[in-house]
TORKOL-4160 file (C-alpha; in steps of 0.2 Angstrom, whole numbers, padded with zeros to 4 digits, m for minus):
381
<pt num="1" X="0066" Y="m0080" Z="0007"/>
<pt num="2" X="0069" Y="m0063" Z="0015"/>
<pt num="3" X="0063" Y="m0046" Z="0011"/>
<pt num="4" X="0072" Y="m0030" Z="0015"/>
<pt num="5" X="0059" Y="m0017" Z="0018"/>
<pt num="6" X="0066" Y="0001" Z="0017"/>
<pt num="7" X="0054" Y="0013" Z="0027"/>
<pt num="8" X="0045" Y="0009" Z="0043"/>
<pt num="9" X="0029" Y="0019" Z="0040"/>
<pt num="10" X="0012" Y="0013" Z="0038"/>
<pt num="11" X="0015" Y="0005" Z="0021"/>
<pt num="12" X="0031" Y="m0004" Z="0027"/>
<pt num="13" X="0024" Y="m0010" Z="0043"/>
<pt num="14" X="0009" Y="m0017" Z="0035"/>
<pt num="15" X="0019" Y="m0025" Z="0022"/>
<pt num="16" X="0029" Y="m0034" Z="0035"/>
<pt num="17" X="0014" Y="m0040" Z="0044"/>
<pt num="18" X="0007" Y="m0047" Z="0027"/>
<pt num="19" X="0023" Y="m0055" Z="0023"/>
<pt num="20" X="0024" Y="m0063" Z="0040"/>
<pt num="21" X="0007" Y="m0071" Z="0037"/>
<pt num="22" X="0014" Y="m0079" Z="0021"/>
<pt num="23" X="0029" Y="m0086" Z="0030"/>
<pt num="24" X="0042" Y="m0074" Z="0023"/>
<pt num="25" X="0057" Y="m0067" Z="0033"/>
<pt num="26" X="0060" Y="m0049" Z="0033"/>
<pt num="27" X="0070" Y="m0035" Z="0040"/>
<pt num="28" X="0063" Y="m0017" Z="0041"/>
<pt num="29" X="0075" Y="m0002" Z="0041"/>
<pt num="30" X="0068" Y="0016" Z="0046"/>
<pt num="31" X="0079" Y="0032" Z="0043"/>
<pt num="32" X="0072" Y="0041" Z="0058"/>
<pt num="33" X="0082" Y="0038" Z="0074"/>
<pt num="34" X="0066" Y="0033" Z="0084"/>
<pt num="35" X="0047" Y="0032" Z="0084"/>
<pt num="36" X="0040" Y="0047" Z="0092"/>
<pt num="37" X="0021" Y="0050" Z="0097"/>
<pt num="38" X="0020" Y="0065" Z="0086"/>
<pt num="39" X="0012" Y="0069" Z="0070"/>
<pt num="40" X="m0007" Y="0071" Z="0066"/>
<pt num="41" X="m0021" Y="0060" Z="0062"/>
<pt num="42" X="m0028" Y="0051" Z="0047"/>
<pt num="43" X="m0044" Y="0043" Z="0040"/>
<pt num="44" X="m0041" Y="0024" Z="0036"/>
<pt num="45" X="m0054" Y="0021" Z="0022"/>
<pt num="46" X="m0066" Y="0007" Z="0022"/>
<pt num="47" X="m0055" Y="m0001" Z="0009"/>
<pt num="48" X="m0040" Y="m0001" Z="0021"/>
<pt num="49" X="m0050" Y="m0008" Z="0035"/>
<pt num="50" X="m0055" Y="m0022" Z="0024"/>
<pt num="51" X="m0036" Y="m0026" Z="0022"/>
<pt num="52" X="m0034" Y="m0025" Z="0041"/>
<pt num="53" X="m0049" Y="m0037" Z="0043"/>
<pt num="54" X="m0040" Y="m0050" Z="0032"/>
<pt num="55" X="m0024" Y="m0048" Z="0042"/>
<pt num="56" X="m0034" Y="m0050" Z="0059"/>
<pt num="57" X="m0030" Y="m0032" Z="0065"/>
<pt num="58" X="m0046" Y="m0022" Z="0062"/>
<pt num="59" X="m0055" Y="m0027" Z="0078"/>
<pt num="60" X="m0040" Y="m0021" Z="0089"/>
<pt num="61" X="m0038" Y="m0004" Z="0079"/>
<pt num="62" X="m0057" Y="0001" Z="0080"/>
<pt num="63" X="m0057" Y="0005" Z="0099"/>
<pt num="64" X="m0041" Y="0015" Z="0098"/>
<pt num="65" X="m0048" Y="0027" Z="0085"/>
<pt num="66" X="m0064" Y="0038" Z="0084"/>
<pt num="67" X="m0081" Y="0033" Z="0079"/>
<pt num="68" X="m0088" Y="0042" Z="0064"/>
<pt num="69" X="m0106" Y="0041" Z="0058"/>
<pt num="70" X="m0106" Y="0054" Z="0044"/>
<pt num="71" X="m0093" Y="0062" Z="0033"/>
<pt num="72" X="m0097" Y="0079" Z="0025"/>
<pt num="73" X="m0091" Y="0091" Z="0012"/>
<pt num="74" X="m0098" Y="0108" Z="0017"/>
<pt num="75" X="m0096" Y="0126" Z="0012"/>
<pt num="76" X="m0090" Y="0139" Z="0025"/>
<pt num="77" X="m0108" Y="0144" Z="0029"/>
<pt num="78" X="m0112" Y="0126" Z="0034"/>
<pt num="79" X="m0122" Y="0121" Z="0019"/>
<pt num="80" X="m0120" Y="0102" Z="0014"/>
<pt num="81" X="m0112" Y="0099" Z="m0003"/>
<pt num="82" X="m0110" Y="0080" Z="m0001"/>
<pt num="83" X="m0111" Y="0067" Z="0013"/>
<pt num="84" X="m0106" Y="0049" Z="0016"/>
<pt num="85" X="m0115" Y="0038" Z="0029"/>
<pt num="86" X="m0101" Y="0027" Z="0037"/>
<pt num="87" X="m0114" Y="0015" Z="0043"/>
<pt num="88" X="m0120" Y="0013" Z="0025"/>
<pt num="89" X="m0102" Y="0009" Z="0020"/>
<pt num="90" X="m0102" Y="m0005" Z="0033"/>
<pt num="91" X="m0118" Y="m0012" Z="0026"/>
<pt num="92" X="m0113" Y="m0011" Z="0008"/>
<pt num="93" X="m0094" Y="m0015" Z="0008"/>
<pt num="94" X="m0092" Y="m0024" Z="0025"/>
<pt num="95" X="m0081" Y="m0011" Z="0033"/>
<pt num="96" X="m0081" Y="0007" Z="0039"/>
<pt num="97" X="m0069" Y="0021" Z="0038"/>
<pt num="98" X="m0059" Y="0024" Z="0054"/>
<pt num="99" X="m0051" Y="0040" Z="0060"/>
<pt num="100" X="m0036" Y="0037" Z="0071"/>
<pt num="101" X="m0020" Y="0046" Z="0076"/>
<pt num="102" X="m0005" Y="0041" Z="0065"/>
<pt num="103" X="0006" Y="0037" Z="0080"/>
<pt num="104" X="m0008" Y="0026" Z="0088"/>
<pt num="105" X="m0009" Y="0016" Z="0072"/>
<pt num="106" X="0010" Y="0014" Z="0070"/>
<pt num="107" X="0011" Y="0008" Z="0088"/>
<pt num="108" X="m0002" Y="m0005" Z="0085"/>
<pt num="109" X="0006" Y="m0011" Z="0069"/>
<pt num="110" X="0023" Y="m0013" Z="0078"/>
<pt num="111" X="0015" Y="m0024" Z="0091"/>
<pt num="112" X="0010" Y="m0037" Z="0077"/>
<pt num="113" X="0028" Y="m0039" Z="0071"/>
<pt num="114" X="0039" Y="m0053" Z="0075"/>
<pt num="115" X="0055" Y="m0043" Z="0071"/>
<pt num="116" X="0060" Y="m0026" Z="0078"/>
<pt num="117" X="0062" Y="m0011" Z="0066"/>
<pt num="118" X="0080" Y="m0005" Z="0065"/>
<pt num="119" X="0079" Y="0013" Z="0066"/>
<pt num="120" X="0092" Y="0026" Z="0062"/>
<pt num="121" X="0095" Y="0017" Z="0046"/>
<pt num="122" X="0095" Y="0029" Z="0031"/>
<pt num="123" X="0097" Y="0019" Z="0015"/>
<pt num="124" X="0110" Y="0027" Z="0003"/>
<pt num="125" X="0113" Y="0014" Z="m0010"/>
<pt num="126" X="0106" Y="m0002" Z="m0017"/>
<pt num="127" X="0117" Y="m0016" Z="m0026"/>
<pt num="128" X="0110" Y="m0031" Z="m0035"/>
<pt num="129" X="0120" Y="m0047" Z="m0036"/>
<pt num="130" X="0117" Y="m0064" Z="m0044"/>
<pt num="131" X="0112" Y="m0070" Z="m0026"/>
<pt num="132" X="0101" Y="m0056" Z="m0020"/>
<pt num="133" X="0101" Y="m0038" Z="m0015"/>
<pt num="134" X="0111" Y="m0027" Z="m0004"/>
<pt num="135" X="0106" Y="m0011" Z="0005"/>
<pt num="136" X="0119" Y="0000" Z="0011"/>
<pt num="137" X="0116" Y="0013" Z="0025"/>
<pt num="138" X="0123" Y="0030" Z="0030"/>
<pt num="139" X="0131" Y="0023" Z="0045"/>
<pt num="140" X="0141" Y="0011" Z="0035"/>
<pt num="141" X="0131" Y="m0005" Z="0039"/>
<pt num="142" X="0122" Y="m0015" Z="0026"/>
<pt num="143" X="0108" Y="m0028" Z="0024"/>
<pt num="144" X="0106" Y="m0043" Z="0012"/>
<pt num="145" X="0090" Y="m0051" Z="0006"/>
<pt num="146" X="0082" Y="m0059" Z="m0009"/>
<pt num="147" X="0071" Y="m0044" Z="m0013"/>
<pt num="148" X="0070" Y="m0026" Z="m0008"/>
<pt num="149" X="0054" Y="m0016" Z="m0005"/>
<pt num="150" X="0055" Y="0002" Z="m0006"/>
<pt num="151" X="0042" Y="0010" Z="0006"/>
<pt num="152" X="0051" Y="0026" Z="0010"/>
<pt num="153" X="0039" Y="0039" Z="0004"/>
<pt num="154" X="0036" Y="0051" Z="m0009"/>
<pt num="155" X="0055" Y="0057" Z="m0008"/>
<pt num="156" X="0060" Y="0039" Z="m0010"/>
<pt num="157" X="0079" Y="0038" Z="m0011"/>
<pt num="158" X="0078" Y="0020" Z="m0017"/>
<pt num="159" X="0067" Y="0025" Z="m0032"/>
<pt num="160" X="0077" Y="0040" Z="m0037"/>
<pt num="161" X="0094" Y="0032" Z="m0036"/>
<pt num="162" X="0089" Y="0015" Z="m0043"/>
<pt num="163" X="0073" Y="0015" Z="m0053"/>
<pt num="164" X="0070" Y="0034" Z="m0057"/>
<pt num="165" X="0054" Y="0044" Z="m0059"/>
<pt num="166" X="0046" Y="0057" Z="m0069"/>
<pt num="167" X="0047" Y="0070" Z="m0055"/>
<pt num="168" X="0036" Y="0079" Z="m0043"/>
<pt num="169" X="0020" Y="0090" Z="m0046"/>
<pt num="170" X="0016" Y="0104" Z="m0035"/>
<pt num="171" X="m0003" Y="0105" Z="m0032"/>
<pt num="172" X="m0002" Y="0124" Z="m0029"/>
<pt num="173" X="m0008" Y="0121" Z="m0011"/>
<pt num="174" X="0001" Y="0121" Z="0006"/>
<pt num="175" X="m0006" Y="0111" Z="0021"/>
<pt num="176" X="m0004" Y="0113" Z="0040"/>
<pt num="177" X="m0009" Y="0099" Z="0051"/>
<pt num="178" X="m0009" Y="0096" Z="0070"/>
<pt num="179" X="m0018" Y="0087" Z="0084"/>
<pt num="180" X="m0026" Y="0097" Z="0098"/>
<pt num="181" X="m0031" Y="0090" Z="0115"/>
<pt num="182" X="m0049" Y="0094" Z="0119"/>
<pt num="183" X="m0066" Y="0086" Z="0122"/>
<pt num="184" X="m0078" Y="0089" Z="0108"/>
<pt num="185" X="m0097" Y="0089" Z="0110"/>
<pt num="186" X="m0104" Y="0072" Z="0107"/>
<pt num="187" X="m0112" Y="0079" Z="0091"/>
<pt num="188" X="m0095" Y="0084" Z="0084"/>
<pt num="189" X="m0086" Y="0068" Z="0089"/>
<pt num="190" X="m0097" Y="0057" Z="0077"/>
<pt num="191" X="m0095" Y="0068" Z="0062"/>
<pt num="192" X="m0082" Y="0076" Z="0052"/>
<pt num="193" X="m0084" Y="0090" Z="0039"/>
<pt num="194" X="m0071" Y="0095" Z="0025"/>
<pt num="195" X="m0076" Y="0113" Z="0024"/>
<pt num="196" X="m0073" Y="0123" Z="0008"/>
<pt num="197" X="m0070" Y="0142" Z="0009"/>
<pt num="198" X="m0072" Y="0155" Z="m0005"/>
<pt num="199" X="m0059" Y="0148" Z="m0017"/>
<pt num="200" X="m0040" Y="0149" Z="m0017"/>
<pt num="201" X="m0038" Y="0132" Z="m0011"/>
<pt num="202" X="m0045" Y="0136" Z="0007"/>
<pt num="203" X="m0052" Y="0121" Z="0016"/>
<pt num="204" X="m0051" Y="0115" Z="0034"/>
<pt num="205" X="m0057" Y="0100" Z="0044"/>
<pt num="206" X="m0056" Y="0092" Z="0061"/>
<pt num="207" X="m0061" Y="0075" Z="0067"/>
<pt num="208" X="m0060" Y="0065" Z="0083"/>
<pt num="209" X="m0046" Y="0052" Z="0082"/>
<pt num="210" X="m0048" Y="0044" Z="0099"/>
<pt num="211" X="m0046" Y="0049" Z="0117"/>
<pt num="212" X="m0047" Y="0068" Z="0118"/>
<pt num="213" X="m0037" Y="0070" Z="0102"/>
<pt num="214" X="m0044" Y="0080" Z="0088"/>
<pt num="215" X="m0035" Y="0080" Z="0071"/>
<pt num="216" X="m0035" Y="0097" Z="0062"/>
<pt num="217" X="m0029" Y="0102" Z="0045"/>
<pt num="218" X="m0030" Y="0117" Z="0034"/>
<pt num="219" X="m0025" Y="0121" Z="0016"/>
<pt num="220" X="m0023" Y="0137" Z="0005"/>
<pt num="221" X="m0016" Y="0140" Z="m0012"/>
<pt num="222" X="0001" Y="0147" Z="m0010"/>
<pt num="223" X="0017" Y="0147" Z="m0019"/>
<pt num="224" X="0028" Y="0133" Z="m0014"/>
<pt num="225" X="0041" Y="0136" Z="m0001"/>
<pt num="226" X="0034" Y="0152" Z="0005"/>
<pt num="227" X="0042" Y="0157" Z="0021"/>
<pt num="228" X="0030" Y="0157" Z="0036"/>
<pt num="229" X="0034" Y="0154" Z="0054"/>
<pt num="230" X="0022" Y="0143" Z="0064"/>
<pt num="231" X="0015" Y="0159" Z="0073"/>
<pt num="232" X="0012" Y="0167" Z="0056"/>
<pt num="233" X="0004" Y="0151" Z="0049"/>
<pt num="234" X="m0008" Y="0151" Z="0064"/>
<pt num="235" X="m0012" Y="0169" Z="0061"/>
<pt num="236" X="m0016" Y="0165" Z="0043"/>
<pt num="237" X="m0027" Y="0150" Z="0048"/>
<pt num="238" X="m0037" Y="0161" Z="0061"/>
<pt num="239" X="m0039" Y="0175" Z="0048"/>
<pt num="240" X="m0045" Y="0163" Z="0034"/>
<pt num="241" X="m0057" Y="0153" Z="0045"/>
<pt num="242" X="m0064" Y="0168" Z="0055"/>
<pt num="243" X="m0081" Y="0167" Z="0045"/>
<pt num="244" X="m0082" Y="0148" Z="0045"/>
<pt num="245" X="m0098" Y="0142" Z="0054"/>
<pt num="246" X="m0099" Y="0128" Z="0067"/>
<pt num="247" X="m0086" Y="0122" Z="0079"/>
<pt num="248" X="m0071" Y="0126" Z="0068"/>
<pt num="249" X="m0066" Y="0142" Z="0077"/>
<pt num="250" X="m0066" Y="0133" Z="0094"/>
<pt num="251" X="m0054" Y="0120" Z="0088"/>
<pt num="252" X="m0043" Y="0133" Z="0080"/>
<pt num="253" X="m0042" Y="0142" Z="0096"/>
<pt num="254" X="m0034" Y="0127" Z="0105"/>
<pt num="255" X="m0020" Y="0125" Z="0092"/>
<pt num="256" X="m0002" Y="0126" Z="0098"/>
<pt num="257" X="0008" Y="0134" Z="0084"/>
<pt num="258" X="0024" Y="0124" Z="0089"/>
<pt num="259" X="0015" Y="0108" Z="0085"/>
<pt num="260" X="0009" Y="0114" Z="0067"/>
<pt num="261" X="0016" Y="0102" Z="0053"/>
<pt num="262" X="0018" Y="0111" Z="0037"/>
<pt num="263" X="0018" Y="0102" Z="0020"/>
<pt num="264" X="0018" Y="0109" Z="0002"/>
<pt num="265" X="0007" Y="0096" Z="m0006"/>
<pt num="266" X="0015" Y="0087" Z="m0021"/>
<pt num="267" X="0011" Y="0071" Z="m0029"/>
<pt num="268" X="0021" Y="0060" Z="m0040"/>
<pt num="269" X="0019" Y="0061" Z="m0059"/>
<pt num="270" X="0012" Y="0043" Z="m0064"/>
<pt num="271" X="0025" Y="0031" Z="m0069"/>
<pt num="272" X="0025" Y="0013" Z="m0075"/>
<pt num="273" X="0042" Y="0009" Z="m0067"/>
<pt num="274" X="0037" Y="0001" Z="m0051"/>
<pt num="275" X="0051" Y="m0012" Z="m0051"/>
<pt num="276" X="0068" Y="m0016" Z="m0057"/>
<pt num="277" X="0077" Y="m0032" Z="m0054"/>
<pt num="278" X="0075" Y="m0037" Z="m0036"/>
<pt num="279" X="0068" Y="m0020" Z="m0031"/>
<pt num="280" X="0050" Y="m0015" Z="m0030"/>
<pt num="281" X="0041" Y="0001" Z="m0025"/>
<pt num="282" X="0026" Y="0002" Z="m0013"/>
<pt num="283" X="0015" Y="0016" Z="m0007"/>
<pt num="284" X="0020" Y="0034" Z="m0009"/>
<pt num="285" X="0037" Y="0028" Z="m0017"/>
<pt num="286" X="0027" Y="0021" Z="m0032"/>
<pt num="287" X="0011" Y="0033" Z="m0033"/>
<pt num="288" X="0011" Y="0047" Z="m0021"/>
<pt num="289" X="m0005" Y="0057" Z="m0021"/>
<pt num="290" X="m0012" Y="0073" Z="m0015"/>
<pt num="291" X="m0023" Y="0070" Z="0001"/>
<pt num="292" X="m0039" Y="0076" Z="m0007"/>
<pt num="293" X="m0047" Y="0058" Z="m0007"/>
<pt num="294" X="m0039" Y="0054" Z="0010"/>
<pt num="295" X="m0032" Y="0038" Z="0001"/>
<pt num="296" X="m0013" Y="0040" Z="0003"/>
<pt num="297" X="m0011" Y="0028" Z="0018"/>
<pt num="298" X="m0025" Y="0017" Z="0012"/>
<pt num="299" X="m0017" Y="0014" Z="m0005"/>
<pt num="300" X="m0001" Y="0009" Z="0003"/>
<pt num="301" X="m0010" Y="m0003" Z="0014"/>
<pt num="302" X="m0019" Y="m0011" Z="m0001"/>
<pt num="303" X="m0001" Y="m0012" Z="m0010"/>
<pt num="304" X="0006" Y="m0021" Z="0005"/>
<pt num="305" X="m0008" Y="m0035" Z="0005"/>
<pt num="306" X="m0007" Y="m0037" Z="m0014"/>
<pt num="307" X="0012" Y="m0038" Z="m0015"/>
<pt num="308" X="0013" Y="m0051" Z="m0001"/>
<pt num="309" X="m0001" Y="m0061" Z="m0009"/>
<pt num="310" X="0008" Y="m0060" Z="m0026"/>
<pt num="311" X="0025" Y="m0065" Z="m0018"/>
<pt num="312" X="0016" Y="m0080" Z="m0010"/>
<pt num="313" X="0008" Y="m0086" Z="m0026"/>
<pt num="314" X="0024" Y="m0084" Z="m0037"/>
<pt num="315" X="0041" Y="m0090" Z="m0032"/>
<pt num="316" X="0050" Y="m0080" Z="m0045"/>
<pt num="317" X="0051" Y="m0062" Z="m0039"/>
<pt num="318" X="0050" Y="m0054" Z="m0057"/>
<pt num="319" X="0033" Y="m0064" Z="m0060"/>
<pt num="320" X="0027" Y="m0058" Z="m0043"/>
<pt num="321" X="0031" Y="m0040" Z="m0046"/>
<pt num="322" X="0023" Y="m0040" Z="m0063"/>
<pt num="323" X="0007" Y="m0047" Z="m0056"/>
<pt num="324" X="0007" Y="m0034" Z="m0042"/>
<pt num="325" X="0009" Y="m0020" Z="m0054"/>
<pt num="326" X="m0006" Y="m0028" Z="m0065"/>
<pt num="327" X="m0017" Y="m0028" Z="m0049"/>
<pt num="328" X="m0012" Y="m0011" Z="m0042"/>
<pt num="329" X="m0006" Y="0001" Z="m0055"/>
<pt num="330" X="m0022" Y="0006" Z="m0064"/>
<pt num="331" X="m0032" Y="0009" Z="m0048"/>
<pt num="332" X="m0018" Y="0018" Z="m0039"/>
<pt num="333" X="m0015" Y="0030" Z="m0054"/>
<pt num="334" X="m0034" Y="0033" Z="m0056"/>
<pt num="335" X="m0034" Y="0039" Z="m0037"/>
<pt num="336" X="m0019" Y="0050" Z="m0040"/>
<pt num="337" X="m0028" Y="0058" Z="m0055"/>
<pt num="338" X="m0045" Y="0061" Z="m0046"/>
<pt num="339" X="m0036" Y="0068" Z="m0031"/>
<pt num="340" X="m0026" Y="0080" Z="m0042"/>
<pt num="341" X="m0042" Y="0086" Z="m0051"/>
<pt num="342" X="m0050" Y="0089" Z="m0034"/>
<pt num="343" X="m0035" Y="0100" Z="m0030"/>
<pt num="344" X="m0038" Y="0110" Z="m0046"/>
<pt num="345" X="m0056" Y="0112" Z="m0042"/>
<pt num="346" X="m0054" Y="0119" Z="m0025"/>
<pt num="347" X="m0041" Y="0131" Z="m0032"/>
<pt num="348" X="m0054" Y="0140" Z="m0041"/>
<pt num="349" X="m0058" Y="0158" Z="m0036"/>
<pt num="350" X="m0071" Y="0172" Z="m0039"/>
<pt num="351" X="m0089" Y="0172" Z="m0033"/>
<pt num="352" X="m0096" Y="0165" Z="m0050"/>
<pt num="353" X="m0083" Y="0151" Z="m0051"/>
<pt num="354" X="m0084" Y="0146" Z="m0033"/>
<pt num="355" X="m0103" Y="0146" Z="m0034"/>
<pt num="356" X="m0103" Y="0135" Z="m0050"/>
<pt num="357" X="m0090" Y="0123" Z="m0041"/>
<pt num="358" X="m0102" Y="0121" Z="m0026"/>
<pt num="359" X="m0117" Y="0119" Z="m0037"/>
<pt num="360" X="m0108" Y="0105" Z="m0047"/>
<pt num="361" X="m0103" Y="0096" Z="m0031"/>
<pt num="362" X="m0120" Y="0098" Z="m0022"/>
<pt num="363" X="m0129" Y="0092" Z="m0037"/>
<pt num="364" X="m0118" Y="0077" Z="m0042"/>
<pt num="365" X="m0130" Y="0063" Z="m0048"/>
<pt num="366" X="m0133" Y="0049" Z="m0035"/>
<pt num="367" X="m0127" Y="0037" Z="m0048"/>
<pt num="368" X="m0110" Y="0046" Z="m0050"/>
<pt num="369" X="m0108" Y="0046" Z="m0031"/>
<pt num="370" X="m0112" Y="0028" Z="m0030"/>
<pt num="371" X="m0099" Y="0024" Z="m0044"/>
<pt num="372" X="m0086" Y="0033" Z="m0035"/>
<pt num="373" X="m0090" Y="0025" Z="m0018"/>
<pt num="374" X="m0090" Y="0008" Z="m0027"/>
<pt num="375" X="m0073" Y="0012" Z="m0035"/>
<pt num="376" X="m0065" Y="0017" Z="m0018"/>
<pt num="377" X="m0072" Y="0004" Z="m0006"/>
<pt num="378" X="m0079" Y="m0011" Z="m0016"/>
<pt num="379" X="m0062" Y="m0019" Z="m0018"/>
<pt num="380" X="m0057" Y="m0037" Z="m0022"/>
<pt num="381" X="m0041" Y="m0042" Z="m0013"/>
């Protein structure tokens, strides 16, 4: 059996590794002409690291990322609203969250593949036959397989042209991300703080992701598509973070505006159409979420493991796809919903509203916090 995987990002690469473990053949097609060591960082949740433990990858990844002991949500004055002890995650759930540069993770995953990724292959059409599935690419070439796995992101061409969706939802926030090269003080290397400003979606964070690389991101409530050059964006970031406490301004001072990556933050309206015929959706193509829980990549990684497991247990692809959806859809949609609600919460403005918001977050009952951690990280694979 052979799977055609459209998309060579984290979800697609992890899917290939998981299928490889199950004895499947696969081919991966990536639209980008080549892999480049650009981009920014991400936080692999303890749930994603549990998947990589199962796949025998986690021990190799850990030395390539940063080492976090605590994760905070703070207000801009430095007051702690919530915190997560990464050591406690290890004790309770058997794994810990890992900050890592996206390019570092992709390079590591590529090293586990038996088959190379075919780059410069933009999928433009999918045709199902009685014998299998055919993917056709912009350069005129085609690929044939038994199933096709669409891991081509929130703007999935496969989904839009073959399965359909209920459309995109703009969160009201724009995000800028980058990686800066600098040596953080030891106390700053082992913690990360998501710092909330005085409403209007203003948040910022930085974290050590390995070596001398520090991942930084900033969000603000803005109309979608508002035209700003990178230099104007950096000036905006500096202005909005001028009153933030701690090491934030030192990190911002090292930002190269040419390396800022802008994203208007959308998610995908939840849909029950995750598969059709021999085609199945994975990761952002199925359930794109806003990044407020830091679970986008982690959920794609979970998808990859579960889909490969279902395909190994059920020879018929339709049965395998149905079991995959049963095991994954409710959880993924709940994460999309919670993340969306967090975006709305941080969009509040005005002194009274922001004060109430911070009070609610700071005084969340320990039992509610424990339920959320259990939901995110106490996963059964």
